[in-house]
N, C-alpha and C positions, 0 to 999 in steps of 0.2 A: 456570582452564590459563590462560597465558598466549598472546598471540595469535600471537606470533614462533612459540611454542612448536609452537601449535596447526597453524602455519601448517608448519609442517614434518612435523609430525607426519602430516598427511592425506596431505603428499606424497609424505614417507617413510615411514611408516606401519612402528611397532617391529615385527619377530621374532614375541613373541607373541599378539598381533593376529590376530582372528581373523576368516578369510574371511566368517565370515555376516556377518559383522557390520561391515566391508568395504564389502562391498556392499551393504549394506544402508540403509549410513551408519549408522549407533547405534556408533561409537567416540568415547570425550568428545571428539577432537579437530575432528570430523568434527562433533559436535554442537556445540561452540564455534564452530566456520568458519559452522555455519547460523541458529543464535541469534543473533549478530551481524551479520549481510549481510541473517536478518527484520528486524531489531530498526532498521538501518541505514535499510531501505525502508520503513518506518511508521514514523520521526521526517523521511521525505524527504517521504511524502503527510502530513502533520499540518500539517508549515510548506508546501503549495502547496495545500492544504485557506484555511488559514488568510491566507495572502497574497490568494487565490483572495476570498474572503469581508469582506474590508479594503478589495478596490475600491473607490469610488463609482463609481454609475452615469449615467452623462450629463444623463440623461432620463426618471423613475421615470412610465410613462404611469397616470394615477386611472382607475378605471374608476365609470361615478354610472350611474344610471338609463338612460339613455339608451342608453349602449353595450352592455346591460347588453339591454336595451329592442331592438335592434337584431339582437347577436346570436339572442337566439331567435324573430326570423324568421323570417333565413336559415336558424335549421337545423328550423323548423318546413315551410321552400316546400324542402328535400332532398325 
């Protein structure tokens, strides 16, 4: 279904549309709009995750045995 048709039928459903389907968001127009909205949400989420993963951190700490031993001492003394 075309986007414009789905938008029009979502706001002005045809007379033959069942009330139960309208209330359950199950008409073809409503399903089309729901799918599009969810699809765009997923694309935005994936883009954001990709952009975040591409950021370079200014400093990456290196954990060596000295730091591990210090952390173990702190945890044992608690």
